[in-house]
Backbone bond lengths (Angstrom), bond angles and torsions (degrees), N, CA, C in turn:
res aa  C-N    CA-C-N  psi(-1)  N-CA   C-N-CA  omega(-1)  CA-C   N-CA-C  phi
1 X - - - 1.453 - - 1.528 108.53 -
2 X 1.308 116.51 140.38 1.456 120.51 179.36 1.523 110.59 -66.48
3 X 1.322 115.02 155.97 1.461 120.67 -177.39 1.521 111.83 -59.97
4 X 1.319 118.51 -43.76 1.465 121.35 -179.37 1.530 110.70 -62.94
5 X 1.318 116.38 -40.74 1.463 120.25 178.99 1.530 110.40 -67.03
6 X 1.325 116.89 -39.99 1.472 120.49 176.79 1.522 110.77 -61.10
7 X 1.326 115.65 -46.62 1.465 119.55 -179.05 1.522 111.39 -62.36
8 X 1.331 116.49 -41.59 1.473 120.49 178.78 1.529 110.19 -63.50
9 X 1.319 116.78 -44.48 1.467 120.81 -179.49 1.534 110.85 -64.87
10 X 1.316 117.54 -38.38 1.469 121.64 177.51 1.530 109.91 -62.81
11 X 1.339 116.76 -44.17 1.473 119.89 178.41 1.537 110.62 -62.63
12 X 1.318 116.79 -42.83 1.468 120.72 178.98 1.528 111.05 -61.19
13 X 1.323 115.84 -43.91 1.463 119.66 -179.96 1.524 110.92 -66.09
14 X 1.319 116.86 -40.72 1.461 119.84 179.70 1.517 111.00 -64.10
15 X 1.329 116.82 -39.81 1.462 120.40 177.39 1.528 110.21 -63.47
16 X 1.324 116.80 -42.93 1.471 119.66 179.53 1.522 110.88 -64.99
17 X 1.329 117.57 -38.97 1.473 120.80 177.55 1.525 109.36 -61.52
18 X 1.314 117.13 -46.43 1.472 120.96 -178.94 1.533 110.44 -61.95
19 X 1.322 116.19 -45.85 1.466 120.68 -179.81 1.530 111.23 -64.03
20 X 1.318 116.34 -44.62 1.469 120.27 -179.45 1.519 111.13 -64.88
21 X 1.322 117.34 -37.09 1.472 119.99 177.71 1.526 111.12 -65.86
22 X 1.325 116.35 -38.53 1.472 119.91 176.74 1.533 110.23 -64.86
23 X 1.332 116.20 -44.26 1.463 120.66 177.92 1.529 110.27 -61.09
24 X 1.327 116.20 -41.66 1.462 120.73 -179.62 1.521 111.35 -64.63
25 X 1.319 117.67 -40.50 1.470 121.05 178.72 1.527 110.49 -60.54
26 X 1.320 116.12 -42.86 1.467 119.80 177.98 1.520 110.27 -65.13
27 X 1.313 116.16 -43.38 1.457 120.93 -178.99 1.524 111.72 -64.27
28 X 1.313 117.40 -37.54 1.470 120.96 177.72 1.525 110.39 -62.53
29 X 1.321 117.07 -41.12 1.475 120.16 176.34 1.522 110.30 -62.71
30 X 1.328 116.04 -42.46 1.464 119.75 178.82 1.528 111.02 -64.18
31 X 1.315 116.83 -38.65 1.464 120.80 179.37 1.523 110.49 -62.59
32 X 1.310 116.60 -41.17 1.464 119.79 178.01 1.525 110.62 -59.13
33 X 1.307 115.89 -44.38 1.466 120.66 179.25 1.529 110.86 -67.32
34 X 1.324 116.61 -44.01 1.464 120.37 179.07 1.523 111.54 -63.31
35 X 1.322 117.18 -35.81 1.469 120.74 178.63 1.528 110.37 -64.90
36 X 1.321 116.14 -42.12 1.460 119.53 176.65 1.527 110.91 -62.65
37 X 1.325 116.38 -44.87 1.464 120.83 179.26 1.526 111.04 -61.69
38 X 1.326 116.41 -42.10 1.464 120.71 -178.99 1.525 110.68 -65.51
39 X 1.313 116.79 -39.38 1.475 119.58 179.48 1.523 110.46 -67.64
40 X 1.322 116.88 -42.27 1.469 120.26 177.87 1.526 110.60 -62.27
41 X 1.316 117.03 -41.73 1.468 120.83 179.14 1.524 110.93 -65.68
42 X 1.338 116.40 -37.47 1.471 120.09 178.21 1.527 110.78 -63.43
43 X 1.322 116.04 -43.69 1.465 120.32 179.23 1.525 110.43 -64.69
44 X 1.328 116.83 -42.93 1.469 119.85 177.44 1.530 110.78 -59.61
45 X 1.322 116.29 -40.06 1.462 120.09 179.21 1.530 110.74 -65.37
46 X 1.334 116.06 -42.56 1.471 119.58 179.53 1.524 111.42 -62.36
47 X 1.309 116.54 -37.10 1.462 121.13 -178.96 1.526 110.58 -77.32
48 X 1.325 117.08 -46.06 1.463 120.66 -173.07 1.527 112.63 -81.29
49 X 1.321 116.68 -36.87 1.464 122.36 -177.01 1.526 112.26 52.44
50 X 1.328 116.08 43.57 1.461 120.72 177.84 1.529 108.89 -113.33
51 X 1.326 116.60 155.58 1.462 119.42 177.74 1.534 113.18 -59.65
52 X 1.320 116.95 -37.73 1.462 118.61 179.92 1.529 111.48 -67.84
53 X 1.331 117.32 -37.68 1.470 120.58 177.12 1.530 110.22 -67.48
54 X 1.324 116.34 -36.85 1.456 120.30 178.07 1.537 110.14 -65.27
55 X 1.331 116.89 -43.41 1.465 121.03 178.74 1.521 110.65 -63.26
56 X 1.323 116.74 -43.22 1.465 120.56 178.68 1.528 110.66 -60.13
57 X 1.320 115.87 -43.56 1.460 120.19 178.53 1.525 110.92 -64.13
58 X 1.322 115.75 -43.90 1.463 120.45 179.74 1.529 110.85 -62.41
59 X 1.318 116.60 -44.51 1.467 120.80 178.96 1.528 111.44 -61.99
60 X 1.323 115.96 -43.58 1.460 120.12 -179.29 1.527 110.72 -62.97
61 X 1.317 116.96 -41.76 1.464 120.11 179.05 1.530 111.55 -69.33
62 X 1.325 117.33 -33.87 1.465 120.64 177.60 1.538 109.83 -65.91
63 X 1.322 117.34 -42.61 1.471 120.49 177.94 1.531 110.76 -62.88
64 X 1.323 115.86 -40.91 1.459 120.20 178.22 1.525 110.01 -62.88
65 X 1.317 116.90 -45.15 1.465 121.35 -179.65 1.533 110.90 -61.21
66 X 1.316 116.91 -43.45 1.467 120.43 178.95 1.526 111.78 -62.30
67 X 1.314 116.53 -41.52 1.464 120.19 179.01 1.529 110.54 -66.51
68 X 1.320 117.42 -39.49 1.461 120.58 178.12 1.523 111.35 -65.37
69 X 1.321 116.38 -38.60 1.472 119.75 177.27 1.527 110.67 -65.98
70 X 1.316 116.98 -41.05 1.468 120.67 178.44 1.528 110.10 -62.46
71 X 1.324 116.86 -39.71 1.465 120.72 178.14 1.527 110.29 -64.96
72 X 1.321 117.25 -40.00 1.464 120.62 178.72 1.531 110.60 -63.57
73 X 1.325 116.74 -40.26 1.470 120.85 177.83 1.523 110.00 -62.81
74 X 1.320 116.82 -43.76 1.466 120.28 178.52 1.522 111.45 -62.60
75 X 1.329 116.94 -40.75 1.473 119.95 179.07 1.525 111.16 -61.75
76 X 1.325 116.50 -42.52 1.466 120.84 178.35 1.528 109.37 -63.69
77 X 1.328 116.97 -44.28 1.460 120.67 179.46 1.526 111.38 -60.93
78 X 1.331 116.14 -43.32 1.471 120.13 178.72 1.520 110.07 -61.30
79 X 1.328 116.56 -47.46 1.467 120.16 -179.85 1.521 111.30 -59.52
80 X 1.334 117.26 -42.04 1.462 120.92 -179.62 1.524 111.51 -67.41
81 X 1.322 116.58 -42.47 1.469 120.03 178.47 1.526 111.19 -63.59
82 X 1.320 117.20 -41.27 1.463 120.89 178.84 1.524 110.06 -64.50
83 X 1.330 117.08 -43.19 1.461 120.52 178.81 1.525 110.91 -62.61
84 X 1.329 116.89 -44.48 1.464 120.53 178.36 1.523 110.91 -63.32
85 X 1.331 115.84 -45.18 1.467 120.00 179.38 1.525 110.88 -58.48
86 X 1.335 116.18 -45.69 1.461 120.16 -179.59 1.528 111.57 -63.85
87 X 1.331 116.41 -38.33 1.461 120.67 178.47 1.532 109.52 -63.63
88 X 1.340 116.61 -44.69 1.464 119.87 178.52 1.527 111.59 -65.24
89 X 1.320 116.86 -37.72 1.465 119.85 177.79 1.524 111.12 -60.29
90 X 1.318 116.83 -38.20 1.471 120.43 179.68 1.525 111.73 -71.69
91 X 1.333 117.12 -20.17 1.464 120.77 177.51 1.523 112.09 -81.28
92 X 1.331 116.31 -20.61 1.475 119.50 179.46 1.519 110.08 -67.43
93 X 1.321 116.22 144.84 1.467 118.29 172.38 1.535 109.43 -60.70
94 X 1.298 116.60 146.43 1.476 121.33 -177.96 1.520 110.68 -55.65
95 X 1.309 118.45 -36.86 1.471 121.25 -177.67 1.534 112.05 -68.02
96 X 1.338 117.43 -21.84 1.459 120.65 -177.55 1.523 112.98 -91.09
97 X 1.320 117.25 -12.25 1.476 120.24 -178.01 1.517 109.81 -72.84
98 X 1.329 115.01 134.98 1.470 119.75 -179.35 1.504 109.42 -116.29
């Protein structure tokens, strides 16, 4: 790959890493809140033992699970982008590395 193309791809990957990390930070905060909500709903279900409390608990846990899966996907994406970026950096001539 030409040096200019490598540099452009490295910048693109770095931008995606930065954006994904920001998204992940927000998602982690949301997960903390969703975990609290899910635990509260679980306790309400245990106390009330009603179908509506059970549904609320189930819904809260499903939302938490979805957010955790999204965070896992972002972590994998970040790791892959960092690995690709590092590989491209090693392909750059030493004089071009900043």
